[in-house]
N, C-alpha and C positions, 0 to 999 in steps of 0.2 A: 644834652650837655653843652654848655657854653664854652667855647674854646678861646682862650685869651693868650695872645703872643706878646711877650715882653722882650725888648731888645736888651742889650747888656747893661746899659746904664739904669734901666728900670729894675732889673734884678738886683743891682747894687743898692738902689733905693730901699728895697725890701730887706736886703741883708743888713743894711745899717739900722733899720728899724728893729730887726731881730736881735742885733748885738748891742742895742742901747746907745748907738752912736748919736750924738746931738743932731747931726744932719738927717737922721732917719726918723726924728720925732713926728714930723708931719705925715709920715706914712704908716704910723702905728695902727690907725683904724683900718687902713687898706689891708695890712698884714693880718689883723685879727679876722676880718671878714673873709679874706682869701683862705685862711686856714679852715674856717667853718664851712665855706662853700666846697672846698676840696673834700673835706670829711663827709659832707652830705652827698657828694657825688654829682652836684649840679654844675660844677665848673672844672675845667681842665686847663692846665698851664703847660702846653707841650714845649719841649726843647727841640732844637734842630742841630745839625752838625756845627753850625756857626756859633752856637752858644758853647759847645764843647771847645771849639777853637779859641774863641775869645777868652774863655775862662782859663784855659791852659797857658795863656801868655802871661798871666799874673804871677810875678816872681815871688811875691810875699806869701808864704804858706798860710799864715793866719788869715789874711784878708781873702785869699782865694778860697779857703775852706769855709769861711763864713758865707760866701756867695754859694758855694756848692751845697752847704747845709740847707739853705732856703730853696735852692733849685730842686734838690732831692725831695724835700718835704712837700713842696707844692706841685711839682710835676708828677711825682710818683712814677717816674720814668716814662711818662707819656711823651711820645716823640713824633716828629714830622719827617716825611720822606724828603730825599734830596731833589733838587729841581730837575735833574736829568730824567729820572723816571716819570716825573709829572709831565715833562714836556712830551715824552713819547705818547702818553695818554692823550694829551691835548692835540697833538698832531693828528692822531688817528680820528678823533672826533671831528676836528676841523675838516679833514679830508672826506669824512663821511657826509658832512653837511654840504660839502662842495661837489663831491663826485659820486656820492651814494655808496661808497665803500671806504674802508673794509667792512665786511659784514659783522665781524667780531672785533671791535676796537680793543687794543690793549688797555688794561685797567691797572692803575697804580693805587694801592691802599695808602692814602695820605697819612693816616695816623696809626701808630702802633706803639710798641714798647721798646724803649732803649736803643742802644747803638746797634743791636741786631736788626732792628727795623730800619734804622737810618742806613746802615751798610747794605742791607738788602742783597746778601750774597756776595758782597765785595770784600768781606772780611773772613779770615780763617779763624773761626770761633773755636776755642778749646773745648774738647769733649771730655766727659768724665771717664777716666781710665781706672777700672777696678780689677785689672788683671794682676796687680801686685798683691791682692789679697790672697791668703793661704789657699782658698778653694777657687781662686779665679773669679770670685764674686758670685758664685752659684747660690750662696746662702743669703745674698742680699735681695730682699723682697722688692717688688716693683714700686711699692709706695715709698720705701726708704730711699730707693735709688732716685726716684723723682724729686724727693726732698733735697737730696745731696746735689742733684743737678741744678735745682733752683737756687740753693745757697751759693754754689759756685758762680752761676750766672749773675746773681745779685752782687757778689764780691767783685767780679770783673767789671760790671757796669759802673759800680761806685769808683773803682780805681781809675777807670777811663776818664771819668768826670773830674776826679781830684788831681790827676796827673798835672804837674807843672812843667815849666821850661827845663828844669834840671833833668827830670825824667826823660823828656823828649831828646835832650842833648845826649844823654847816656845811650839812647837807642839810635843815635845817628842823625837826628833831625833837630835843626836849630831854627826856631821861629824867626830870629833876627836875620837869618840868611835867606829867608823866603822872599822872593821878589815878585810874587803874584800881584800884590797891590800896586807896586811901582810900574809893572808892565801894563796894568789896567790904566793907570794915570797917563802913561805915555801914549797909549792907544786913544784915549778920550781927548788928549791934547792934540793929537793928529787930526781927529774929527773936528775939533774946535777950529783948528787952523784952516781947514777946508771951508768951513762955514764962514769964517771971517774973510778969507781970500775972495770968496764969491759974493760976499755981502748978503748971505741968505737970511731970511726972516720967516716967521710964521710957519705955514704949511711946508715950506721948503726945508726947514730944519727937521720937521717931523719925518719928511721923506728920507733925508740923509740918515737920520738915526735909525729908522726902521730898515733902510737898505743895508746898513752895516750889520744890523742884528740878523737880517735874512742870511747874510754870508756866514755869520757865527753859527746859526743852527743848521747850516747846509748838511753836515754829516748825518744828523738826526733826521732831517727831512728826506734825504736820499734813502735812508733805511725804511722810513715810513712809506715812501712812494713805491719802493720795491715790493712791499707787501700787497700793493693793489695793482701791480703790473705796469707802473708808469716809470719813466726815467725822469731825471731832474730836467733835462733839456726839453722833454715833452711838456712838462708842467710849466716851465718858464715861458716857452714859446707860445703856449696857449693862453697866456695871461697878459693883461695890460699892467702897467705900473700901479694903477689904482687897485686892480685885482690883488696884486701881491701885497700892497699895503693893507688892504682889508683882510687878507689872509693872516697877516701878522697880528692884526688886532683881534682876530678870532681865536688866538692862542692866549688864554687868560693871563698866565704868568708873564708872557712876553709883552703883553699889552702894558702890564704894570711896570715891567723893566723899562720899557721905552717911554712911558710917561715920566718916570724918574730921570732918565737920561736926557730926554728932550727938554724938560723943565730946567735942568741945570745948564744945558747948552744955550738956552734962551737968555740967560743972564751970565755976565762975565765977572761979577764982583767976587763970587766965591770960586776959588780954584779947586780943581779936582784933587782929592787927597787919597792916599792909599786906603784909609779906612772906608772910603766910599765903596770900595770893591766888595767888602763884606755886606754892606747895606744893599747894594744892587743885587747880590746873590740871594740874601736871606729874606728880604721883605716881600718880594712878589708872591712866593708860595703862601706866606702868612696872610697877606692882604686879600688873596683870593679865597683861601680855604678856612681861615679862622674867622671867628665872629667879631673879635676885638683885637686891634693892634695898637700897641703903645710904643712909640719910638720918638726920635728927636723932632723938634719943631719944624726944621727945614723940610723934612720928608713928608710930614703930615700935611704941611701947606701944599706941597707939590702933588701929593696923592689926591687931595681934595680938589685941586684945580683940574686934575685929570679925571674927576668924577669917579675915582676908583671906589669910594665909599658907596656911591649910588649904584654903580654897575654890579658890584659883588655883595652889596648889603653888609658892608663891614663898618663897624664903629671905629673911628680913628681918633686916637688921643695922644697928646704929647706930654701930659702930666700924669704921673703915677697916681697922685691923689685923686684924679678924676675917676678912678676905678671904684670909689666908694659907692657912687650912685649906680654904676653898672652891676656891682655885686649885690646891692640891696634889691634891685629890680629882679636879678636872677633868682634870688631867694624867695621871691613872691610869686614866681610863675610855676 
């Protein structure tokens, strides 16, 4: 099965095609082929947490639900794991390559179904309660009970994807009040100031970026080292700077993260924006574990310069219309 990851604007392209919007006309062939490919089971369009997040920020109910309709139709609730669990797996395998252990690395199932897979135990999922039935549910056969549980799960999954900002505000969360993106911008601007202050270029920028990322993953690394009987101090003291940089590059999703960050730090024309936060979180898992990634032009250019497509055998596209050839080829294999 060919796995194709679309960023938010690319889902909007297909939603416009599905709704007959003039701006979606050039994507009508892609939509038709995508529908046929999903029906045949040859192609999957997995969603991640960040598609739920971006979709939920759309205040216009009609436009949001048009996007959701296409997402549900093409994804069929196929979903991708969060970066955190993926990092745990990658740390264990990198340590195994470096130290010969752990003997049994943690494994993260990258693809699954719905928010239950994305949440991976982090959500309190409602359970079917049949105790209110007159006989306490004793007469409810196993098959019927399974069907009811499936219907309830499907309903919850759909509502989670369709929920808009009003729903979240009613539950006590306001997207507009979230400052994660701005904190990310502030951090990257601090890194940029250090680079500028010292006049760093080339490999020196790569080293600074990977150094800050090494600090970011420290809690996860400490937990991974504990599993093989090493302390963080032992690991660091036994490594050169080059060793640590190579270790960071041996973590696939962090390699992609730092390719993206380094590329943007090497040029100063485009400033860091809060929306970059979502891209930096979302694209690495997709770029490593999906077969095709379609996202905005700036990131495709930077990922290609970092040879991400060659390293992980990923097709990188910036135009949704480019999927036509991909989907035709997939149908012929």
